PyMOL commands that place a pseudoatom at each C-alpha (Angstrom):
pseudoatom trace, name=CA, resn=UNK, resi=1, chain=A, elem=C, hetatm=0, pos=[228.703, 210.381, 234.645]
pseudoatom trace, name=CA, resn=UNK, resi=2, chain=A, elem=C, hetatm=0, pos=[231.118, 211.464, 231.987]
pseudoatom trace, name=CA, resn=UNK, resi=3, chain=A, elem=C, hetatm=0, pos=[231.787, 208.963, 229.194]
pseudoatom trace, name=CA, resn=UNK, resi=4, chain=A, elem=C, hetatm=0, pos=[235.361, 207.673, 228.938]
pseudoatom trace, name=CA, resn=UNK, resi=5, chain=A, elem=C, hetatm=0, pos=[236.784, 207.689, 225.410]
pseudoatom trace, name=CA, resn=UNK, resi=6, chain=A, elem=C, hetatm=0, pos=[239.884, 205.566, 224.703]
pseudoatom trace, name=CA, resn=UNK, resi=7, chain=A, elem=C, hetatm=0, pos=[242.970, 206.722, 222.830]
pseudoatom trace, name=CA, resn=UNK, resi=8, chain=A, elem=C, hetatm=0, pos=[242.669, 207.096, 219.066]
pseudoatom trace, name=CA, resn=UNK, resi=9, chain=A, elem=C, hetatm=0, pos=[238.902, 206.589, 219.280]
pseudoatom trace, name=CA, resn=UNK, resi=10, chain=A, elem=C, hetatm=0, pos=[236.622, 208.693, 217.111]
pseudoatom trace, name=CA, resn=UNK, resi=11, chain=A, elem=C, hetatm=0, pos=[233.030, 209.784, 217.709]
pseudoatom trace, name=CA, resn=UNK, resi=12, chain=A, elem=C, hetatm=0, pos=[231.144, 211.508, 214.888]
pseudoatom trace, name=CA, resn=UNK, resi=13, chain=A, elem=C, hetatm=0, pos=[229.765, 214.913, 215.882]
pseudoatom trace, name=CA, resn=UNK, resi=14, chain=A, elem=C, hetatm=0, pos=[226.160, 213.838, 215.171]
pseudoatom trace, name=CA, resn=UNK, resi=15, chain=A, elem=C, hetatm=0, pos=[226.346, 210.939, 217.636]
pseudoatom trace, name=CA, resn=UNK, resi=16, chain=A, elem=C, hetatm=0, pos=[225.204, 211.105, 221.258]
pseudoatom trace, name=CA, resn=UNK, resi=17, chain=A, elem=C, hetatm=0, pos=[226.918, 209.384, 224.177]
pseudoatom trace, name=CA, resn=UNK, resi=18, chain=A, elem=C, hetatm=0, pos=[225.275, 209.716, 227.596]
pseudoatom trace, name=CA, resn=UNK, resi=19, chain=A, elem=C, hetatm=0, pos=[226.216, 208.356, 231.020]
pseudoatom trace, name=CA, resn=UNK, resi=20, chain=A, elem=C, hetatm=0, pos=[228.409, 205.504, 232.201]
pseudoatom trace, name=CA, resn=UNK, resi=21, chain=A, elem=C, hetatm=0, pos=[230.062, 204.658, 228.877]
pseudoatom trace, name=CA, resn=UNK, resi=22, chain=A, elem=C, hetatm=0, pos=[233.610, 203.368, 228.413]
pseudoatom trace, name=CA, resn=UNK, resi=23, chain=A, elem=C, hetatm=0, pos=[235.046, 203.155, 224.897]
pseudoatom trace, name=CA, resn=UNK, resi=24, chain=A, elem=C, hetatm=0, pos=[238.273, 201.208, 224.391]
pseudoatom trace, name=CA, resn=UNK, resi=25, chain=A, elem=C, hetatm=0, pos=[241.107, 202.240, 222.089]
pseudoatom trace, name=CA, resn=UNK, resi=26, chain=A, elem=C, hetatm=0, pos=[240.663, 202.642, 218.316]
pseudoatom trace, name=CA, resn=UNK, resi=27, chain=A, elem=C, hetatm=0, pos=[236.848, 202.564, 218.604]
pseudoatom trace, name=CA, resn=UNK, resi=28, chain=A, elem=C, hetatm=0, pos=[234.780, 204.301, 215.929]
pseudoatom trace, name=CA, resn=UNK, resi=29, chain=A, elem=C, hetatm=0, pos=[231.279, 205.667, 216.494]
pseudoatom trace, name=CA, resn=UNK, resi=30, chain=A, elem=C, hetatm=0, pos=[229.710, 206.661, 213.169]
pseudoatom trace, name=CA, resn=UNK, resi=31, chain=A, elem=C, hetatm=0, pos=[227.012, 209.273, 212.325]
pseudoatom trace, name=CA, resn=UNK, resi=32, chain=A, elem=C, hetatm=0, pos=[223.733, 209.245, 214.215]
pseudoatom trace, name=CA, resn=UNK, resi=33, chain=A, elem=C, hetatm=0, pos=[224.656, 206.643, 216.827]
pseudoatom trace, name=CA, resn=UNK, resi=34, chain=A, elem=C, hetatm=0, pos=[223.010, 206.945, 220.255]
pseudoatom trace, name=CA, resn=UNK, resi=35, chain=A, elem=C, hetatm=0, pos=[224.657, 205.304, 223.261]
pseudoatom trace, name=CA, resn=UNK, resi=36, chain=A, elem=C, hetatm=0, pos=[222.580, 205.852, 226.399]
pseudoatom trace, name=CA, resn=UNK, resi=37, chain=A, elem=C, hetatm=0, pos=[223.942, 204.485, 229.655]
pseudoatom trace, name=CA, resn=UNK, resi=38, chain=A, elem=C, hetatm=0, pos=[221.838, 206.535, 232.018]
pseudoatom trace, name=CA, resn=UNK, resi=39, chain=A, elem=C, hetatm=0, pos=[220.667, 203.659, 234.276]
pseudoatom trace, name=CA, resn=UNK, resi=40, chain=A, elem=C, hetatm=0, pos=[223.426, 201.070, 233.758]
pseudoatom trace, name=CA, resn=UNK, resi=41, chain=A, elem=C, hetatm=0, pos=[226.788, 200.877, 231.994]
pseudoatom trace, name=CA, resn=UNK, resi=42, chain=A, elem=C, hetatm=0, pos=[227.946, 200.402, 228.407]
pseudoatom trace, name=CA, resn=UNK, resi=43, chain=A, elem=C, hetatm=0, pos=[231.432, 199.053, 227.693]
pseudoatom trace, name=CA, resn=UNK, resi=44, chain=A, elem=C, hetatm=0, pos=[232.790, 198.908, 224.131]
pseudoatom trace, name=CA, resn=UNK, resi=45, chain=A, elem=C, hetatm=0, pos=[236.082, 197.091, 223.506]
pseudoatom trace, name=CA, resn=UNK, resi=46, chain=A, elem=C, hetatm=0, pos=[239.112, 198.010, 221.434]
pseudoatom trace, name=CA, resn=UNK, resi=47, chain=A, elem=C, hetatm=0, pos=[238.881, 198.326, 217.634]
pseudoatom trace, name=CA, resn=UNK, resi=48, chain=A, elem=C, hetatm=0, pos=[235.099, 197.985, 217.653]
pseudoatom trace, name=CA, resn=UNK, resi=49, chain=A, elem=C, hetatm=0, pos=[232.985, 199.984, 215.213]
pseudoatom trace, name=CA, resn=UNK, resi=50, chain=A, elem=C, hetatm=0, pos=[229.390, 201.071, 215.795]
pseudoatom trace, name=CA, resn=UNK, resi=51, chain=A, elem=C, hetatm=0, pos=[227.947, 202.061, 212.438]
pseudoatom trace, name=CA, resn=UNK, resi=52, chain=A, elem=C, hetatm=0, pos=[225.519, 204.779, 211.416]
pseudoatom trace, name=CA, resn=UNK, resi=53, chain=A, elem=C, hetatm=0, pos=[222.182, 205.046, 213.209]
pseudoatom trace, name=CA, resn=UNK, resi=54, chain=A, elem=C, hetatm=0, pos=[222.730, 202.278, 215.749]
pseudoatom trace, name=CA, resn=UNK, resi=55, chain=A, elem=C, hetatm=0, pos=[221.194, 202.548, 219.226]
pseudoatom trace, name=CA, resn=UNK, resi=56, chain=A, elem=C, hetatm=0, pos=[222.760, 201.101, 222.361]
pseudoatom trace, name=CA, resn=UNK, resi=57, chain=A, elem=C, hetatm=0, pos=[220.869, 201.123, 225.671]
pseudoatom trace, name=CA, resn=UNK, resi=58, chain=A, elem=C, hetatm=0, pos=[220.709, 199.210, 228.966]
pseudoatom trace, name=CA, resn=UNK, resi=59, chain=A, elem=C, hetatm=0, pos=[218.106, 198.064, 231.513]
pseudoatom trace, name=CA, resn=UNK, resi=60, chain=A, elem=C, hetatm=0, pos=[217.431, 199.397, 234.996]
pseudoatom trace, name=CA, resn=UNK, resi=61, chain=A, elem=C, hetatm=0, pos=[218.799, 197.854, 238.152]
pseudoatom trace, name=CA, resn=UNK, resi=62, chain=A, elem=C, hetatm=0, pos=[215.905, 196.541, 240.202]
pseudoatom trace, name=CA, resn=UNK, resi=63, chain=A, elem=C, hetatm=0, pos=[214.454, 194.765, 237.223]
pseudoatom trace, name=CA, resn=UNK, resi=64, chain=A, elem=C, hetatm=0, pos=[215.046, 191.067, 236.730]
pseudoatom trace, name=CA, resn=UNK, resi=65, chain=A, elem=C, hetatm=0, pos=[217.970, 190.504, 237.376]
pseudoatom trace, name=CA, resn=UNK, resi=66, chain=A, elem=C, hetatm=0, pos=[218.435, 192.879, 240.322]
pseudoatom trace, name=CA, resn=UNK, resi=67, chain=A, elem=C, hetatm=0, pos=[221.447, 194.575, 238.714]
pseudoatom trace, name=CA, resn=UNK, resi=68, chain=A, elem=C, hetatm=0, pos=[219.639, 195.010, 235.403]
pseudoatom trace, name=CA, resn=UNK, resi=69, chain=A, elem=C, hetatm=0, pos=[221.480, 194.412, 232.151]
pseudoatom trace, name=CA, resn=UNK, resi=70, chain=A, elem=C, hetatm=0, pos=[224.420, 196.525, 231.025]
pseudoatom trace, name=CA, resn=UNK, resi=71, chain=A, elem=C, hetatm=0, pos=[225.530, 196.339, 227.400]
pseudoatom trace, name=CA, resn=UNK, resi=72, chain=A, elem=C, hetatm=0, pos=[229.009, 194.892, 227.030]
pseudoatom trace, name=CA, resn=UNK, resi=73, chain=A, elem=C, hetatm=0, pos=[230.647, 194.726, 223.587]
pseudoatom trace, name=CA, resn=UNK, resi=74, chain=A, elem=C, hetatm=0, pos=[234.002, 193.002, 223.085]
pseudoatom trace, name=CA, resn=UNK, resi=75, chain=A, elem=C, hetatm=0, pos=[237.048, 193.797, 220.982]
pseudoatom trace, name=CA, resn=UNK, resi=76, chain=A, elem=C, hetatm=0, pos=[237.079, 193.766, 217.160]
pseudoatom trace, name=CA, resn=UNK, resi=77, chain=A, elem=C, hetatm=0, pos=[233.287, 193.844, 216.834]
pseudoatom trace, name=CA, resn=UNK, resi=78, chain=A, elem=C, hetatm=0, pos=[231.435, 195.266, 213.841]
pseudoatom trace, name=CA, resn=UNK, resi=79, chain=A, elem=C, hetatm=0, pos=[227.922, 196.550, 214.594]
pseudoatom trace, name=CA, resn=UNK, resi=80, chain=A, elem=C, hetatm=0, pos=[226.121, 197.226, 211.309]
pseudoatom trace, name=CA, resn=UNK, resi=81, chain=A, elem=C, hetatm=0, pos=[224.008, 200.246, 210.415]
pseudoatom trace, name=CA, resn=UNK, resi=82, chain=A, elem=C, hetatm=0, pos=[220.820, 200.729, 212.404]
pseudoatom trace, name=CA, resn=UNK, resi=83, chain=A, elem=C, hetatm=0, pos=[221.347, 197.891, 214.880]
pseudoatom trace, name=CA, resn=UNK, resi=84, chain=A, elem=C, hetatm=0, pos=[219.615, 198.072, 218.274]
pseudoatom trace, name=CA, resn=UNK, resi=85, chain=A, elem=C, hetatm=0, pos=[221.457, 196.644, 221.273]
pseudoatom trace, name=CA, resn=UNK, resi=86, chain=A, elem=C, hetatm=0, pos=[219.535, 196.589, 224.553]
pseudoatom trace, name=CA, resn=UNK, resi=87, chain=A, elem=C, hetatm=0, pos=[221.127, 195.150, 227.683]
pseudoatom trace, name=CA, resn=UNK, resi=88, chain=A, elem=C, hetatm=0, pos=[223.096, 192.460, 225.854]
pseudoatom trace, name=CA, resn=UNK, resi=89, chain=A, elem=C, hetatm=0, pos=[226.608, 191.002, 225.758]
pseudoatom trace, name=CA, resn=UNK, resi=90, chain=A, elem=C, hetatm=0, pos=[228.697, 190.593, 222.598]
pseudoatom trace, name=CA, resn=UNK, resi=91, chain=A, elem=C, hetatm=0, pos=[232.021, 188.725, 222.559]
pseudoatom trace, name=CA, resn=UNK, resi=92, chain=A, elem=C, hetatm=0, pos=[235.194, 189.459, 220.596]
pseudoatom trace, name=CA, resn=UNK, resi=93, chain=A, elem=C, hetatm=0, pos=[235.352, 189.205, 216.808]
pseudoatom trace, name=CA, resn=UNK, resi=94, chain=A, elem=C, hetatm=0, pos=[231.591, 189.327, 216.186]
pseudoatom trace, name=CA, resn=UNK, resi=95, chain=A, elem=C, hetatm=0, pos=[229.591, 190.765, 213.287]
pseudoatom trace, name=CA, resn=UNK, resi=96, chain=A, elem=C, hetatm=0, pos=[226.158, 192.183, 214.107]
pseudoatom trace, name=CA, resn=UNK, resi=97, chain=A, elem=C, hetatm=0, pos=[224.276, 192.749, 210.852]
pseudoatom trace, name=CA, resn=UNK, resi=98, chain=A, elem=C, hetatm=0, pos=[222.429, 195.878, 209.799]
pseudoatom trace, name=CA, resn=UNK, resi=99, chain=A, elem=C, hetatm=0, pos=[219.131, 196.455, 211.633]
pseudoatom trace, name=CA, resn=UNK, resi=100, chain=A, elem=C, hetatm=0, pos=[219.688, 193.459, 213.922]
pseudoatom trace, name=CA, resn=UNK, resi=101, chain=A, elem=C, hetatm=0, pos=[218.026, 193.691, 217.343]
pseudoatom trace, name=CA, resn=UNK, resi=102, chain=A, elem=C, hetatm=0, pos=[219.483, 192.163, 220.520]
pseudoatom trace, name=CA, resn=UNK, resi=103, chain=A, elem=C, hetatm=0, pos=[217.193, 192.231, 223.552]
pseudoatom trace, name=CA, resn=UNK, resi=104, chain=A, elem=C, hetatm=0, pos=[217.976, 192.157, 227.271]
pseudoatom trace, name=CA, resn=UNK, resi=105, chain=A, elem=C, hetatm=0, pos=[220.039, 189.281, 228.549]
pseudoatom trace, name=CA, resn=UNK, resi=106, chain=A, elem=C, hetatm=0, pos=[220.868, 188.009, 225.071]
pseudoatom trace, name=CA, resn=UNK, resi=107, chain=A, elem=C, hetatm=0, pos=[224.448, 187.023, 224.335]
pseudoatom trace, name=CA, resn=UNK, resi=108, chain=A, elem=C, hetatm=0, pos=[226.552, 186.583, 221.210]
pseudoatom trace, name=CA, resn=UNK, resi=109, chain=A, elem=C, hetatm=0, pos=[229.687, 184.588, 221.973]
pseudoatom trace, name=CA, resn=UNK, resi=110, chain=A, elem=C, hetatm=0, pos=[233.030, 185.262, 220.217]
pseudoatom trace, name=CA, resn=UNK, resi=111, chain=A, elem=C, hetatm=0, pos=[233.597, 184.692, 216.494]
pseudoatom trace, name=CA, resn=UNK, resi=112, chain=A, elem=C, hetatm=0, pos=[229.914, 184.655, 215.549]
pseudoatom trace, name=CA, resn=UNK, resi=113, chain=A, elem=C, hetatm=0, pos=[227.483, 186.427, 213.245]
pseudoatom trace, name=CA, resn=UNK, resi=114, chain=A, elem=C, hetatm=0, pos=[223.978, 187.705, 213.919]
pseudoatom trace, name=CA, resn=UNK, resi=115, chain=A, elem=C, hetatm=0, pos=[222.611, 188.465, 210.463]
pseudoatom trace, name=CA, resn=UNK, resi=116, chain=A, elem=C, hetatm=0, pos=[220.978, 191.602, 209.121]
pseudoatom trace, name=CA, resn=UNK, resi=117, chain=A, elem=C, hetatm=0, pos=[217.454, 192.129, 210.438]
pseudoatom trace, name=CA, resn=UNK, resi=118, chain=A, elem=C, hetatm=0, pos=[217.730, 189.329, 213.002]
pseudoatom trace, name=CA, resn=UNK, resi=119, chain=A, elem=C, hetatm=0, pos=[215.839, 189.520, 216.292]
pseudoatom trace, name=CA, resn=UNK, resi=120, chain=A, elem=C, hetatm=0, pos=[217.682, 187.867, 219.188]
pseudoatom trace, name=CA, resn=UNK, resi=121, chain=A, elem=C, hetatm=0, pos=[215.072, 187.326, 221.914]
pseudoatom trace, name=CA, resn=UNK, resi=122, chain=A, elem=C, hetatm=0, pos=[215.698, 187.992, 225.617]
pseudoatom trace, name=CA, resn=UNK, resi=123, chain=A, elem=C, hetatm=0, pos=[218.114, 185.494, 227.140]
pseudoatom trace, name=CA, resn=UNK, resi=124, chain=A, elem=C, hetatm=0, pos=[218.993, 183.760, 223.850]
pseudoatom trace, name=CA, resn=UNK, resi=125, chain=A, elem=C, hetatm=0, pos=[222.633, 182.789, 223.232]
pseudoatom trace, name=CA, resn=UNK, resi=126, chain=A, elem=C, hetatm=0, pos=[224.487, 182.599, 219.921]
pseudoatom trace, name=CA, resn=UNK, resi=127, chain=A, elem=C, hetatm=0, pos=[227.313, 180.144, 220.609]
pseudoatom trace, name=CA, resn=UNK, resi=128, chain=A, elem=C, hetatm=0, pos=[230.884, 180.768, 219.482]
pseudoatom trace, name=CA, resn=UNK, resi=129, chain=A, elem=C, hetatm=0, pos=[231.359, 180.267, 215.744]
pseudoatom trace, name=CA, resn=UNK, resi=130, chain=A, elem=C, hetatm=0, pos=[227.649, 180.180, 214.857]
pseudoatom trace, name=CA, resn=UNK, resi=131, chain=A, elem=C, hetatm=0, pos=[225.609, 182.212, 212.362]
pseudoatom trace, name=CA, resn=UNK, resi=132, chain=A, elem=C, hetatm=0, pos=[222.036, 183.114, 213.331]
pseudoatom trace, name=CA, resn=UNK, resi=133, chain=A, elem=C, hetatm=0, pos=[219.448, 184.870, 211.148]
pseudoatom trace, name=CA, resn=UNK, resi=134, chain=A, elem=C, hetatm=0, pos=[215.728, 185.658, 211.125]
pseudoatom trace, name=CA, resn=UNK, resi=135, chain=A, elem=C, hetatm=0, pos=[213.085, 186.994, 213.463]
pseudoatom trace, name=CA, resn=UNK, resi=136, chain=A, elem=C, hetatm=0, pos=[213.127, 185.241, 215.808]
pseudoatom trace, name=CA, resn=UNK, resi=137, chain=A, elem=C, hetatm=0, pos=[216.788, 184.426, 215.163]
pseudoatom trace, name=CA, resn=UNK, resi=138, chain=A, elem=C, hetatm=0, pos=[217.821, 180.812, 214.692]
pseudoatom trace, name=CA, resn=UNK, resi=139, chain=A, elem=C, hetatm=0, pos=[221.086, 179.036, 213.911]
pseudoatom trace, name=CA, resn=UNK, resi=140, chain=A, elem=C, hetatm=0, pos=[221.786, 178.302, 210.241]
pseudoatom trace, name=CA, resn=UNK, resi=141, chain=A, elem=C, hetatm=0, pos=[225.458, 177.308, 210.162]
pseudoatom trace, name=CA, resn=UNK, resi=142, chain=A, elem=C, hetatm=0, pos=[228.854, 177.133, 211.822]
pseudoatom trace, name=CA, resn=UNK, resi=143, chain=A, elem=C, hetatm=0, pos=[231.649, 179.387, 210.552]
pseudoatom trace, name=CA, resn=UNK, resi=144, chain=A, elem=C, hetatm=0, pos=[234.858, 178.038, 209.034]
pseudoatom trace, name=CA, resn=UNK, resi=145, chain=A, elem=C, hetatm=0, pos=[238.245, 179.265, 210.279]
pseudoatom trace, name=CA, resn=UNK, resi=146, chain=A, elem=C, hetatm=0, pos=[238.556, 181.382, 207.128]
pseudoatom trace, name=CA, resn=UNK, resi=147, chain=A, elem=C, hetatm=0, pos=[235.174, 183.005, 207.777]
pseudoatom trace, name=CA, resn=UNK, resi=148, chain=A, elem=C, hetatm=0, pos=[236.169, 183.752, 211.371]
pseudoatom trace, name=CA, resn=UNK, resi=149, chain=A, elem=C, hetatm=0, pos=[239.349, 185.470, 210.141]
pseudoatom trace, name=CA, resn=UNK, resi=150, chain=A, elem=C, hetatm=0, pos=[237.130, 187.623, 207.903]
pseudoatom trace, name=CA, resn=UNK, resi=151, chain=A, elem=C, hetatm=0, pos=[235.324, 188.965, 210.964]
pseudoatom trace, name=CA, resn=UNK, resi=152, chain=A, elem=C, hetatm=0, pos=[238.595, 190.520, 212.126]
pseudoatom trace, name=CA, resn=UNK, resi=153, chain=A, elem=C, hetatm=0, pos=[239.251, 191.943, 208.656]
pseudoatom trace, name=CA, resn=UNK, resi=154, chain=A, elem=C, hetatm=0, pos=[235.990, 193.907, 208.863]
pseudoatom trace, name=CA, resn=UNK, resi=155, chain=A, elem=C, hetatm=0, pos=[237.003, 195.447, 212.198]
pseudoatom trace, name=CA, resn=UNK, resi=156, chain=A, elem=C, hetatm=0, pos=[240.496, 196.222, 210.867]
pseudoatom trace, name=CA, resn=UNK, resi=157, chain=A, elem=C, hetatm=0, pos=[239.066, 198.011, 207.812]
pseudoatom trace, name=CA, resn=UNK, resi=158, chain=A, elem=C, hetatm=0, pos=[237.003, 200.264, 210.068]
pseudoatom trace, name=CA, resn=UNK, resi=159, chain=A, elem=C, hetatm=0, pos=[240.075, 201.128, 212.162]
pseudoatom trace, name=CA, resn=UNK, resi=160, chain=A, elem=C, hetatm=0, pos=[241.823, 202.194, 208.935]
pseudoatom trace, name=CA, resn=UNK, resi=161, chain=A, elem=C, hetatm=0, pos=[238.823, 204.296, 207.870]
pseudoatom trace, name=CA, resn=UNK, resi=162, chain=A, elem=C, hetatm=0, pos=[238.564, 205.852, 211.329]
pseudoatom trace, name=CA, resn=UNK, resi=163, chain=A, elem=C, hetatm=0, pos=[242.271, 206.749, 211.200]
pseudoatom trace, name=CA, resn=UNK, resi=164, chain=A, elem=C, hetatm=0, pos=[241.696, 208.534, 207.895]
pseudoatom trace, name=CA, resn=UNK, resi=165, chain=A, elem=C, hetatm=0, pos=[238.846, 210.542, 209.435]
pseudoatom trace, name=CA, resn=UNK, resi=166, chain=A, elem=C, hetatm=0, pos=[241.031, 211.492, 212.409]
pseudoatom trace, name=CA, resn=UNK, resi=167, chain=A, elem=C, hetatm=0, pos=[243.913, 212.520, 210.126]
pseudoatom trace, name=CA, resn=UNK, resi=168, chain=A, elem=C, hetatm=0, pos=[241.609, 214.685, 207.997]
pseudoatom trace, name=CA, resn=UNK, resi=169, chain=A, elem=C, hetatm=0, pos=[239.972, 216.243, 211.066]
pseudoatom trace, name=CA, resn=UNK, resi=170, chain=A, elem=C, hetatm=0, pos=[236.527, 214.981, 210.154]
for i in range(1, 170): cmd.bond("trace and resi %d" % i, "trace and resi %d" % (i + 1))
show_as sticks, trace
zoom trace
């Protein structure tokens, strides 16, 4: 399978993308990222940024559930440095903190935050508008409308930075 890269997306030369991967438009993949979709698919939505050293993988079909777990990431998502995403689903407008770990079948609904260093156990769900932290991760608060708007600002800033890299040929 050849990865599909959307228009105006940027992948740093030190990153690796393998298999059934689809990147939306205006996506940025920063240094040292590994996206491995060799046994299932990875879909990354528009204007999402995957920061330095993050790892994205999937689970095998034939496991529980029979189709395995792909990794699906929505639009306007910020995935912080060194995060590990394994067979999970992330909604639109989400912030995944640095070194956070999301395990198979876990889900982060739109407009939410999973804090730095958090461990989201298999099958756990962060509901829309919630903030979860810790290992194991637990809910600590609900976001205000202003805080939710800030999640989109983060994604927008990375689109601007990515555009600068593209313009400068980096």
